[in-house]
PDB file of N, CA, C and O in Angstrom:
ATOM      1  N   MET A   1      48.060  88.592  61.999  1.00  0.00           N
ATOM      2  CA  MET A   1      48.866  88.424  61.314  1.00  0.00           C
ATOM      3  C   MET A   1      49.985  89.355  61.673  1.00  0.00           C
ATOM      4  O   MET A   1      51.182  89.134  61.490  1.00  0.00           O
ATOM      5  N   VAL A   2      49.372  90.576  62.280  1.00  0.00           N
ATOM      6  CA  VAL A   2      50.380  91.625  63.192  1.00  0.00           C
ATOM      7  C   VAL A   2      51.028  91.159  64.333  1.00  0.00           C
ATOM      8  O   VAL A   2      52.206  91.434  64.560  1.00  0.00           O
ATOM      9  N   LYS A   3      50.386  90.516  65.020  1.00  0.00           N
ATOM     10  CA  LYS A   3      50.544  89.487  66.401  1.00  0.00           C
ATOM     11  C   LYS A   3      52.038  88.501  66.003  1.00  0.00           C
ATOM     12  O   LYS A   3      52.962  88.171  66.746  1.00  0.00           O
ATOM     13  N   GLY A   4      51.854  88.271  64.815  1.00  0.00           N
ATOM     14  CA  GLY A   4      53.298  86.960  64.545  1.00  0.00           C
ATOM     15  C   GLY A   4      52.278  85.514  64.710  1.00  0.00           C
ATOM     16  O   GLY A   4      52.800  84.433  64.985  1.00  0.00           O
ATOM     17  N   GLU A   5      50.934  85.637  64.527  1.00  0.00           N
ATOM     18  CA  GLU A   5      50.492  84.189  64.824  1.00  0.00           C
ATOM     19  C   GLU A   5      50.645  83.757  63.317  1.00  0.00           C
ATOM     20  O   GLU A   5      50.724  84.471  62.318  1.00  0.00           O
ATOM     21  N   SER A   6      50.665  82.276  63.445  1.00  0.00           N
ATOM     22  CA  SER A   6      50.754  81.517  62.317  1.00  0.00           C
ATOM     23  C   SER A   6      49.293  81.480  61.605  1.00  0.00           C
ATOM     24  O   SER A   6      48.283  81.969  62.112  1.00  0.00           O
ATOM     25  N   ASP A   7      49.346  80.797  60.304  1.00  0.00           N
ATOM     26  CA  ASP A   7      47.985  80.827  59.328  1.00  0.00           C
ATOM     27  C   ASP A   7      47.256  79.638  60.101  1.00  0.00           C
ATOM     28  O   ASP A   7      46.035  79.799  60.101  1.00  0.00           O
ATOM     29  N   LYS A   8      47.585  78.752  60.608  1.00  0.00           N
ATOM     30  CA  LYS A   8      46.985  77.636  61.416  1.00  0.00           C
ATOM     31  C   LYS A   8      45.944  78.545  62.564  1.00  0.00           C
ATOM     32  O   LYS A   8      44.715  78.480  62.541  1.00  0.00           O
ATOM     33  N   GLU A   9      46.714  79.345  63.499  1.00  0.00           N
ATOM     34  CA  GLU A   9      46.293  79.981  64.919  1.00  0.00           C
ATOM     35  C   GLU A   9      45.220  80.847  64.037  1.00  0.00           C
ATOM     36  O   GLU A   9      44.012  80.683  64.212  1.00  0.00           O
ATOM     37  N   ILE A  10      45.713  81.751  63.108  1.00  0.00           N
ATOM     38  CA  ILE A  10      44.343  82.488  62.471  1.00  0.00           C
ATOM     39  C   ILE A  10      43.338  81.624  62.056  1.00  0.00           C
ATOM     40  O   ILE A  10      42.319  81.442  62.722  1.00  0.00           O
ATOM     41  N   THR A  11      43.606  80.980  60.797  1.00  0.00           N
ATOM     42  CA  THR A  11      42.654  79.875  60.839  1.00  0.00           C
ATOM     43  C   THR A  11      41.267  79.218  61.745  1.00  0.00           C
ATOM     44  O   THR A  11      40.059  79.149  61.517  1.00  0.00           O
ATOM     45  N   GLU A  12      42.209  78.772  62.933  1.00  0.00           N
ATOM     46  CA  GLU A  12      41.409  78.342  64.100  1.00  0.00           C
ATOM     47  C   GLU A  12      40.434  79.374  64.607  1.00  0.00           C
ATOM     48  O   GLU A  12      39.252  79.261  64.930  1.00  0.00           O
ATOM     49  N   PHE A  13      41.171  80.315  64.590  1.00  0.00           N
ATOM     50  CA  PHE A  13      40.525  82.023  65.266  1.00  0.00           C
ATOM     51  C   PHE A  13      39.120  81.742  64.376  1.00  0.00           C
ATOM     52  O   PHE A  13      38.177  81.138  64.889  1.00  0.00           O
ATOM     53  N   LEU A  14      39.090  82.076  63.449  1.00  0.00           N
ATOM     54  CA  LEU A  14      38.412  82.489  62.439  1.00  0.00           C
ATOM     55  C   LEU A  14      37.118  81.323  62.351  1.00  0.00           C
ATOM     56  O   LEU A  14      35.938  81.620  62.168  1.00  0.00           O
ATOM     57  N   VAL A  15      37.494  80.363  62.474  1.00  0.00           N
ATOM     58  CA  VAL A  15      36.731  78.782  62.221  1.00  0.00           C
ATOM     59  C   VAL A  15      35.761  79.285  63.859  1.00  0.00           C
ATOM     60  O   VAL A  15      34.546  79.481  63.832  1.00  0.00           O
ATOM     61  N   ALA A  16      36.486  79.395  64.966  1.00  0.00           N
ATOM     62  CA  ALA A  16      35.710  79.180  65.972  1.00  0.00           C
ATOM     63  C   ALA A  16      34.883  80.717  66.115  1.00  0.00           C
ATOM     64  O   ALA A  16      33.750  80.806  66.587  1.00  0.00           O
ATOM     65  N   ARG A  17      35.454  81.549  65.758  1.00  0.00           N
ATOM     66  CA  ARG A  17      34.440  82.731  65.820  1.00  0.00           C
ATOM     67  C   ARG A  17      33.192  82.930  64.668  1.00  0.00           C
ATOM     68  O   ARG A  17      32.117  83.485  64.891  1.00  0.00           O
ATOM     69  N   TYR A  18      33.582  82.394  63.518  1.00  0.00           N
ATOM     70  CA  TYR A  18      32.449  82.465  62.591  1.00  0.00           C
ATOM     71  C   TYR A  18      32.119  81.128  62.007  1.00  0.00           C
ATOM     72  O   TYR A  18      31.084  81.221  61.346  1.00  0.00           O
ATOM     73  N   GLY A  19      32.659  79.812  62.006  1.00  0.00           N
ATOM     74  CA  GLY A  19      32.235  78.471  61.797  1.00  0.00           C
ATOM     75  C   GLY A  19      32.918  78.123  60.591  1.00  0.00           C
ATOM     76  O   GLY A  19      33.714  78.786  59.925  1.00  0.00           O
ATOM     77  N   ASP A  20      32.429  76.856  60.408  1.00  0.00           N
ATOM     78  CA  ASP A  20      33.232  76.161  59.035  1.00  0.00           C
ATOM     79  C   ASP A  20      32.861  77.002  57.552  1.00  0.00           C
ATOM     80  O   ASP A  20      33.637  76.924  56.599  1.00  0.00           O
ATOM     81  N   PHE A  21      31.944  77.582  57.501  1.00  0.00           N
ATOM     82  CA  PHE A  21      31.667  78.148  56.547  1.00  0.00           C
ATOM     83  C   PHE A  21      32.417  79.522  56.119  1.00  0.00           C
ATOM     84  O   PHE A  21      31.804  80.218  55.309  1.00  0.00           O
ATOM     85  N   VAL A  22      33.471  79.914  56.499  1.00  0.00           N
ATOM     86  CA  VAL A  22      34.849  80.652  56.373  1.00  0.00           C
ATOM     87  C   VAL A  22      35.853  79.919  55.626  1.00  0.00           C
ATOM     88  O   VAL A  22      36.744  80.440  54.956  1.00  0.00           O
ATOM     89  N   LEU A  23      35.657  78.705  55.779  1.00  0.00           N
ATOM     90  CA  LEU A  23      36.727  78.269  54.705  1.00  0.00           C
ATOM     91  C   LEU A  23      36.308  78.027  53.513  1.00  0.00           C
ATOM     92  O   LEU A  23      35.097  78.108  53.303  1.00  0.00           O
ATOM     93  N   TYR A  24      37.128  77.705  52.544  1.00  0.00           N
ATOM     94  CA  TYR A  24      37.041  77.633  50.951  1.00  0.00           C
ATOM     95  C   TYR A  24      36.549  75.788  50.962  1.00  0.00           C
ATOM     96  O   TYR A  24      35.921  75.239  50.057  1.00  0.00           O
ATOM     97  N   ASN A  25      36.874  75.353  51.796  1.00  0.00           N
ATOM     98  CA  ASN A  25      36.487  73.795  51.811  1.00  0.00           C
ATOM     99  C   ASN A  25      36.476  73.252  53.119  1.00  0.00           C
ATOM    100  O   ASN A  25      37.345  72.616  53.715  1.00  0.00           O
ATOM    101  N   PRO A  26      35.175  73.667  53.513  1.00  0.00           N
ATOM    102  CA  PRO A  26      34.666  73.300  54.857  1.00  0.00           C
ATOM    103  C   PRO A  26      35.100  71.662  55.307  1.00  0.00           C
ATOM    104  O   PRO A  26      35.396  70.783  54.498  1.00  0.00           O
ATOM    105  N   ARG A  27      35.058  71.526  56.623  1.00  0.00           N
ATOM    106  CA  ARG A  27      35.160  70.162  57.161  1.00  0.00           C
ATOM    107  C   ARG A  27      33.820  69.661  57.384  1.00  0.00           C
ATOM    108  O   ARG A  27      32.847  70.218  57.892  1.00  0.00           O
ATOM    109  N   SER A  28      33.981  68.336  56.836  1.00  0.00           N
ATOM    110  CA  SER A  28      32.457  67.840  56.849  1.00  0.00           C
ATOM    111  C   SER A  28      32.455  66.907  58.079  1.00  0.00           C
ATOM    112  O   SER A  28      32.687  65.702  57.974  1.00  0.00           O
ATOM    113  N   SER A  29      32.125  67.649  59.502  1.00  0.00           N
ATOM    114  CA  SER A  29      32.200  66.650  60.511  1.00  0.00           C
ATOM    115  C   SER A  29      30.757  66.063  60.776  1.00  0.00           C
ATOM    116  O   SER A  29      30.685  65.212  61.662  1.00  0.00           O
ATOM    117  N   HIS A  30      30.074  66.273  60.383  1.00  0.00           N
ATOM    118  CA  HIS A  30      28.653  65.821  60.570  1.00  0.00           C
ATOM    119  C   HIS A  30      28.172  65.184  59.767  1.00  0.00           C
ATOM    120  O   HIS A  30      27.034  64.731  59.885  1.00  0.00           O
ATOM    121  N   HIS A  31      29.061  64.957  58.560  1.00  0.00           N
ATOM    122  CA  HIS A  31      28.682  64.244  57.103  1.00  0.00           C
ATOM    123  C   HIS A  31      28.522  62.790  57.635  1.00  0.00           C
ATOM    124  O   HIS A  31      27.316  62.592  57.781  1.00  0.00           O
ATOM    125  N   PRO A  32      28.989  62.080  57.861  1.00  0.00           N
ATOM    126  CA  PRO A  32      28.467  60.511  58.476  1.00  0.00           C
ATOM    127  C   PRO A  32      27.204  60.486  59.127  1.00  0.00           C
ATOM    128  O   PRO A  32      26.438  59.595  58.760  1.00  0.00           O
ATOM    129  N   ASP A  33      26.681  61.543  60.326  1.00  0.00           N
ATOM    130  CA  ASP A  33      25.241  61.349  60.466  1.00  0.00           C
ATOM    131  C   ASP A  33      24.417  61.764  59.894  1.00  0.00           C
ATOM    132  O   ASP A  33      23.288  61.328  60.118  1.00  0.00           O
ATOM    133  N   VAL A  34      24.586  62.631  59.055  1.00  0.00           N
ATOM    134  CA  VAL A  34      23.456  63.016  57.950  1.00  0.00           C
ATOM    135  C   VAL A  34      23.120  62.050  57.131  1.00  0.00           C
ATOM    136  O   VAL A  34      21.910  61.881  56.978  1.00  0.00           O
ATOM    137  N   VAL A  35      23.991  61.227  56.441  1.00  0.00           N
ATOM    138  CA  VAL A  35      24.148  60.128  55.695  1.00  0.00           C
ATOM    139  C   VAL A  35      23.456  59.066  56.641  1.00  0.00           C
ATOM    140  O   VAL A  35      22.524  58.466  56.106  1.00  0.00           O
ATOM    141  N   VAL A  36      23.773  58.686  58.097  1.00  0.00           N
ATOM    142  CA  VAL A  36      23.306  57.750  58.347  1.00  0.00           C
ATOM    143  C   VAL A  36      21.811  57.875  58.762  1.00  0.00           C
ATOM    144  O   VAL A  36      21.221  56.798  58.841  1.00  0.00           O
ATOM    145  N   ARG A  37      21.044  59.072  59.061  1.00  0.00           N
ATOM    146  CA  ARG A  37      20.075  59.874  59.398  1.00  0.00           C
ATOM    147  C   ARG A  37      19.335  59.669  58.119  1.00  0.00           C
ATOM    148  O   ARG A  37      18.208  59.262  58.402  1.00  0.00           O
ATOM    149  N   THR A  38      19.481  59.770  56.959  1.00  0.00           N
ATOM    150  CA  THR A  38      18.920  59.995  56.214  1.00  0.00           C
ATOM    151  C   THR A  38      18.298  58.384  55.554  1.00  0.00           C
ATOM    152  O   THR A  38      17.124  58.136  55.278  1.00  0.00           O
ATOM    153  N   VAL A  39      19.367  57.547  55.435  1.00  0.00           N
ATOM    154  CA  VAL A  39      19.199  56.436  54.945  1.00  0.00           C
ATOM    155  C   VAL A  39      18.316  55.612  56.259  1.00  0.00           C
ATOM    156  O   VAL A  39      17.660  54.628  55.914  1.00  0.00           O
ATOM    157  N   ALA A  40      18.303  55.942  57.494  1.00  0.00           N
ATOM    158  CA  ALA A  40      17.585  55.501  58.647  1.00  0.00           C
ATOM    159  C   ALA A  40      16.141  55.990  58.108  1.00  0.00           C
ATOM    160  O   ALA A  40      15.261  55.172  57.843  1.00  0.00           O
ATOM    161  N   LEU A  41      15.969  57.332  57.971  1.00  0.00           N
ATOM    162  CA  LEU A  41      14.697  57.833  57.887  1.00  0.00           C
ATOM    163  C   LEU A  41      13.884  57.220  56.510  1.00  0.00           C
ATOM    164  O   LEU A  41      12.690  56.950  56.376  1.00  0.00           O
ATOM    165  N   LEU A  42      15.004  57.112  55.557  1.00  0.00           N
ATOM    166  CA  LEU A  42      14.096  56.245  54.175  1.00  0.00           C
ATOM    167  C   LEU A  42      14.016  54.883  54.448  1.00  0.00           C
ATOM    168  O   LEU A  42      13.017  54.471  53.858  1.00  0.00           O
ATOM    169  N   ALA A  43      14.470  54.135  54.943  1.00  0.00           N
ATOM    170  CA  ALA A  43      14.545  52.773  55.459  1.00  0.00           C
ATOM    171  C   ALA A  43      12.828  52.742  56.286  1.00  0.00           C
ATOM    172  O   ALA A  43      11.882  52.069  55.877  1.00  0.00           O
ATOM    173  N   ILE A  44      12.817  53.382  57.137  1.00  0.00           N
ATOM    174  CA  ILE A  44      11.557  53.526  58.157  1.00  0.00           C
ATOM    175  C   ILE A  44      10.244  53.942  57.091  1.00  0.00           C
ATOM    176  O   ILE A  44       9.134  53.409  57.095  1.00  0.00           O
ATOM    177  N   GLY A  45      10.611  54.808  56.384  1.00  0.00           N
ATOM    178  CA  GLY A  45       9.702  55.593  55.162  1.00  0.00           C
ATOM    179  C   GLY A  45       8.943  54.256  54.251  1.00  0.00           C
ATOM    180  O   GLY A  45       7.791  54.055  53.866  1.00  0.00           O
ATOM    181  N   VAL A  46      10.219  53.503  54.144  1.00  0.00           N
ATOM    182  CA  VAL A  46       9.764  52.305  52.835  1.00  0.00           C
ATOM    183  C   VAL A  46       8.832  51.281  53.882  1.00  0.00           C
ATOM    184  O   VAL A  46       7.732  50.828  53.567  1.00  0.00           O
ATOM    185  N   LEU A  47       9.458  51.051  55.060  1.00  0.00           N
ATOM    186  CA  LEU A  47       8.796  49.768  55.814  1.00  0.00           C
ATOM    187  C   LEU A  47       7.237  50.103  56.394  1.00  0.00           C
ATOM    188  O   LEU A  47       6.319  49.330  56.667  1.00  0.00           O
ATOM    189  N   ILE A  48       7.322  51.537  56.466  1.00  0.00           N
ATOM    190  CA  ILE A  48       5.981  51.834  56.437  1.00  0.00           C
ATOM    191  C   ILE A  48       5.092  51.820  55.470  1.00  0.00           C
ATOM    192  O   ILE A  48       3.964  51.390  55.713  1.00  0.00           O
ATOM    193  N   ALA A  49       5.436  52.298  54.164  1.00  0.00           N
ATOM    194  CA  ALA A  49       4.568  51.889  53.239  1.00  0.00           C
ATOM    195  C   ALA A  49       4.526  50.387  52.895  1.00  0.00           C
ATOM    196  O   ALA A  49       3.542  49.896  52.342  1.00  0.00           O
ATOM    197  N   VAL A  50       5.390  49.817  53.165  1.00  0.00           N
ATOM    198  CA  VAL A  50       5.277  48.344  52.560  1.00  0.00           C
ATOM    199  C   VAL A  50       4.327  47.718  53.502  1.00  0.00           C
ATOM    200  O   VAL A  50       3.475  46.991  52.992  1.00  0.00           O
ATOM    201  N   ILE A  51       4.316  47.884  54.934  1.00  0.00           N
ATOM    202  CA  ILE A  51       3.331  47.406  55.791  1.00  0.00           C
ATOM    203  C   ILE A  51       1.829  48.066  55.253  1.00  0.00           C
ATOM    204  O   ILE A  51       0.903  47.294  55.003  1.00  0.00           O
ATOM    205  N   THR A  52       1.704  49.207  55.132  1.00  0.00           N
ATOM    206  CA  THR A  52       0.668  49.667  54.750  1.00  0.00           C
ATOM    207  C   THR A  52      -0.105  49.009  53.370  1.00  0.00           C
ATOM    208  O   THR A  52      -1.307  48.765  53.265  1.00  0.00           O
ATOM    209  N   ILE A  53       0.716  48.849  52.587  1.00  0.00           N
ATOM    210  CA  ILE A  53       0.311  48.267  51.404  1.00  0.00           C
ATOM    211  C   ILE A  53      -0.249  46.959  51.446  1.00  0.00           C
ATOM    212  O   ILE A  53      -1.297  46.549  50.945  1.00  0.00           O
ATOM    213  N   ARG A  54       0.687  46.318  52.180  1.00  0.00           N
ATOM    214  CA  ARG A  54       0.136  44.462  52.519  1.00  0.00           C
ATOM    215  C   ARG A  54      -0.839  44.640  53.489  1.00  0.00           C
ATOM    216  O   ARG A  54      -1.308  43.560  53.851  1.00  0.00           O
ATOM    217  N   ARG A  55      -1.486  45.954  54.240  1.00  0.00           N
ATOM    218  CA  ARG A  55      -2.394  45.490  55.165  1.00  0.00           C
ATOM    219  C   ARG A  55      -3.855  45.619  54.126  1.00  0.00           C
ATOM    220  O   ARG A  55      -4.867  44.920  54.158  1.00  0.00           O
ATOM    221  N   ARG A  56      -3.528  46.746  53.256  1.00  0.00           N
ATOM    222  CA  ARG A  56      -4.710  47.081  52.551  1.00  0.00           C
ATOM    223  C   ARG A  56      -4.908  45.871  51.607  1.00  0.00           C
ATOM    224  O   ARG A  56      -6.082  45.626  51.327  1.00  0.00           O
ATOM    225  N   GLY A  57      -4.056  45.155  51.124  1.00  0.00           N
ATOM    226  CA  GLY A  57      -4.033  43.760  50.303  1.00  0.00           C
ATOM    227  C   GLY A  57      -5.309  42.977  51.089  1.00  0.00           C
ATOM    228  O   GLY A  57      -6.407  42.721  50.594  1.00  0.00           O
ATOM    229  N   ARG A  58      -4.926  42.727  52.218  1.00  0.00           N
ATOM    230  CA  ARG A  58      -5.408  41.612  52.660  1.00  0.00           C
ATOM    231  C   ARG A  58      -6.833  41.749  53.323  1.00  0.00           C
ATOM    232  O   ARG A  58      -7.554  40.825  53.698  1.00  0.00           O
ATOM    233  N   ALA A  59      -7.160  43.547  53.405  1.00  0.00           N
ATOM    234  CA  ALA A  59      -8.565  43.985  54.312  1.00  0.00           C
ATOM    235  C   ALA A  59      -9.529  43.111  53.018  1.00  0.00           C
ATOM    236  O   ALA A  59      -9.331  43.193  51.805  1.00  0.00           O
ATOM    237  N   THR A  60     -10.458  42.393  53.634  1.00  0.00           N
ATOM    238  CA  THR A  60     -11.654  41.909  52.940  1.00  0.00           C
ATOM    239  C   THR A  60     -12.620  42.785  52.832  1.00  0.00           C
ATOM    240  O   THR A  60     -12.839  43.431  53.856  1.00  0.00           O
ATOM    241  N   PRO A  61     -13.463  43.080  51.637  1.00  0.00           N
ATOM    242  CA  PRO A  61     -14.167  43.509  51.099  1.00  0.00           C
ATOM    243  C   PRO A  61     -15.464  43.485  51.978  1.00  0.00           C
ATOM    244  O   PRO A  61     -15.787  42.474  52.601  1.00  0.00           O
ATOM    245  N   PRO A  62     -16.146  44.574  51.998  1.00  0.00           N
ATOM    246  CA  PRO A  62     -17.544  44.146  53.305  1.00  0.00           C
ATOM    247  C   PRO A  62     -18.289  43.442  52.306  1.00  0.00           C
ATOM    248  O   PRO A  62     -18.343  43.649  51.094  1.00  0.00           O
ATOM    249  N   THR A  63     -18.980  42.381  53.168  1.00  0.00           N
ATOM    250  CA  THR A  63     -20.387  41.727  52.621  1.00  0.00           C
ATOM    251  C   THR A  63     -21.352  42.272  52.783  1.00  0.00           C
ATOM    252  O   THR A  63     -21.585  42.959  53.778  1.00  0.00           O
ATOM    253  N   LEU A  64     -22.419  42.017  51.488  1.00  0.00           N
ATOM    254  CA  LEU A  64     -24.097  42.729  52.154  1.00  0.00           C
ATOM    255  C   LEU A  64     -24.738  41.598  52.623  1.00  0.00           C
ATOM    256  O   LEU A  64     -24.614  40.536  52.012  1.00  0.00           O
ATOM    257  N   SER A  65     -25.451  41.688  53.692  1.00  0.00           N
ATOM    258  CA  SER A  65     -26.356  40.907  54.297  1.00  0.00           C
ATOM    259  C   SER A  65     -27.769  40.417  52.747  1.00  0.00           C
ATOM    260  O   SER A  65     -28.123  40.731  51.610  1.00  0.00           O
ATOM    261  N   ALA A  66     -27.969  39.739  53.568  1.00  0.00           N
ATOM    262  CA  ALA A  66     -29.109  39.298  52.432  1.00  0.00           C
ATOM    263  C   ALA A  66     -30.313  40.053  52.515  1.00  0.00           C
ATOM    264  O   ALA A  66     -31.145  39.646  51.704  1.00  0.00           O
ATOM    265  N   ALA A  67     -30.657  40.913  53.138  1.00  0.00           N
ATOM    266  CA  ALA A  67     -31.607  42.070  53.079  1.00  0.00           C
ATOM    267  C   ALA A  67     -30.931  43.134  52.228  1.00  0.00           C
ATOM    268  O   ALA A  67     -31.478  43.357  51.148  1.00  0.00           O
ATOM    269  N   HIS A  68     -29.851  43.821  52.521  1.00  0.00           N
ATOM    270  CA  HIS A  68     -29.260  44.468  51.632  1.00  0.00           C
ATOM    271  C   HIS A  68     -29.023  43.847  49.998  1.00  0.00           C
ATOM    272  O   HIS A  68     -29.366  44.672  49.151  1.00  0.00           O
ATOM    273  N   HIS A  69     -28.586  42.759  49.530  1.00  0.00           N
ATOM    274  CA  HIS A  69     -28.442  42.139  48.401  1.00  0.00           C
ATOM    275  C   HIS A  69     -29.548  41.937  47.803  1.00  0.00           C
ATOM    276  O   HIS A  69     -29.577  41.637  46.610  1.00  0.00           O
ATOM    277  N   GLN A  70     -30.467  42.050  48.429  1.00  0.00           N
ATOM    278  CA  GLN A  70     -32.171  41.815  47.693  1.00  0.00           C
ATOM    279  C   GLN A  70     -32.466  43.418  47.245  1.00  0.00           C
ATOM    280  O   GLN A  70     -32.983  43.670  46.157  1.00  0.00           O
ATOM    281  N   GLN A  71     -32.029  44.609  48.330  1.00  0.00           N
ATOM    282  CA  GLN A  71     -32.597  45.697  47.924  1.00  0.00           C
ATOM    283  C   GLN A  71     -31.921  46.198  46.737  1.00  0.00           C
ATOM    284  O   GLN A  71     -32.470  46.944  45.927  1.00  0.00           O
ATOM    285  N   VAL A  72     -30.521  45.709  46.625  1.00  0.00           N
ATOM    286  CA  VAL A  72     -29.729  46.058  45.704  1.00  0.00           C
ATOM    287  C   VAL A  72     -30.335  45.650  44.419  1.00  0.00           C
ATOM    288  O   VAL A  72     -30.413  46.522  43.554  1.00  0.00           O
ATOM    289  N   GLN A  73     -30.821  44.342  44.125  1.00  0.00           N
ATOM    290  CA  GLN A  73     -31.342  43.642  43.175  1.00  0.00           C
ATOM    291  C   GLN A  73     -32.371  44.236  42.705  1.00  0.00           C
ATOM    292  O   GLN A  73     -32.376  44.527  41.508  1.00  0.00           O
ATOM    293  N   ASP A  74     -33.801  44.645  43.773  1.00  0.00           N
ATOM    294  CA  ASP A  74     -34.377  45.444  43.435  1.00  0.00           C
ATOM    295  C   ASP A  74     -34.341  46.570  42.901  1.00  0.00           C
ATOM    296  O   ASP A  74     -34.981  46.834  41.883  1.00  0.00           O
ATOM    297  N   LEU A  75     -33.550  47.435  43.543  1.00  0.00           N
ATOM    298  CA  LEU A  75     -33.135  49.103  42.818  1.00  0.00           C
ATOM    299  C   LEU A  75     -32.725  48.650  41.356  1.00  0.00           C
ATOM    300  O   LEU A  75     -33.194  49.211  40.366  1.00  0.00           O
ATOM    301  N   LEU A  76     -31.816  47.595  41.277  1.00  0.00           N
ATOM    302  CA  LEU A  76     -31.382  47.757  39.521  1.00  0.00           C
ATOM    303  C   LEU A  76     -32.549  47.118  38.621  1.00  0.00           C
ATOM    304  O   LEU A  76     -32.857  47.547  37.509  1.00  0.00           O
ATOM    305  N   ARG A  77     -33.142  46.043  39.258  1.00  0.00           N
ATOM    306  CA  ARG A  77     -34.629  45.915  38.362  1.00  0.00           C
ATOM    307  C   ARG A  77     -35.381  47.096  38.094  1.00  0.00           C
ATOM    308  O   ARG A  77     -35.779  47.249  36.939  1.00  0.00           O
ATOM    309  N   LYS A  78     -35.650  47.968  38.962  1.00  0.00           N
ATOM    310  CA  LYS A  78     -36.447  48.838  38.774  1.00  0.00           C
ATOM    311  C   LYS A  78     -35.960  49.598  37.729  1.00  0.00           C
ATOM    312  O   LYS A  78     -36.651  49.923  36.764  1.00  0.00           O
ATOM    313  N   GLN A  79     -34.534  49.963  37.914  1.00  0.00           N
ATOM    314  CA  GLN A  79     -33.436  50.865  37.186  1.00  0.00           C
ATOM    315  C   GLN A  79     -33.598  50.163  35.426  1.00  0.00           C
ATOM    316  O   GLN A  79     -33.486  50.900  34.447  1.00  0.00           O
ATOM    317  N   ASP A  80     -33.749  49.331  35.362  1.00  0.00           N
ATOM    318  CA  ASP A  80     -34.055  48.561  34.200  1.00  0.00           C
ATOM    319  C   ASP A  80     -35.517  48.596  33.529  1.00  0.00           C
ATOM    320  O   ASP A  80     -35.803  48.495  32.336  1.00  0.00           O
ATOM    321  N   GLU A  81     -36.194  48.734  34.426  1.00  0.00           N
ATOM    322  CA  GLU A  81     -37.476  48.662  33.875  1.00  0.00           C
ATOM    323  C   GLU A  81     -37.439  50.166  33.468  1.00  0.00           C
ATOM    324  O   GLU A  81     -37.390  50.313  32.246  1.00  0.00           O
ATOM    325  N   ASP A  82     -37.451  51.257  34.156  1.00  0.00           N
ATOM    326  CA  ASP A  82     -37.473  52.496  34.145  1.00  0.00           C
ATOM    327  C   ASP A  82     -36.771  52.997  32.522  1.00  0.00           C
ATOM    328  O   ASP A  82     -37.227  53.897  31.816  1.00  0.00           O
ATOM    329  N   LYS A  83     -35.697  52.228  32.246  1.00  0.00           N
ATOM    330  CA  LYS A  83     -34.876  52.502  30.954  1.00  0.00           C
ATOM    331  C   LYS A  83     -35.516  52.075  29.719  1.00  0.00           C
ATOM    332  O   LYS A  83     -35.207  52.536  28.620  1.00  0.00           O
ATOM    333  N   GLY A  84     -36.767  50.836  29.984  1.00  0.00           N
ATOM    334  CA  GLY A  84     -37.335  50.107  29.120  1.00  0.00           C
ATOM    335  C   GLY A  84     -38.497  51.065  28.765  1.00  0.00           C
ATOM    336  O   GLY A  84     -39.090  50.915  27.697  1.00  0.00           O
ATOM    337  N   SER A  85     -38.763  51.829  29.441  1.00  0.00           N
ATOM    338  CA  SER A  85     -40.059  52.451  29.349  1.00  0.00           C
ATOM    339  C   SER A  85     -39.909  53.646  28.506  1.00  0.00           C
ATOM    340  O   SER A  85     -40.883  54.360  28.269  1.00  0.00           O
TER     341      SER A  85
END
């Protein structure tokens, strides 16, 4: 101000030295980038969640072999006999 600089020159000097936060209403130079990145990351997260849920739904449950099935039946029968005693 003492050197006779205009308000615009003083503002540019302060912003260059201290950054946009010295302004009461800072410029949002990166605002579109932040929004695009946020939406992109959200979309990727939703896509990963959908793919994971679909894969879990398609997975076939493990089947027991005949020997294991018979072993389970024998254990259940033994458990029922023990309860009856």
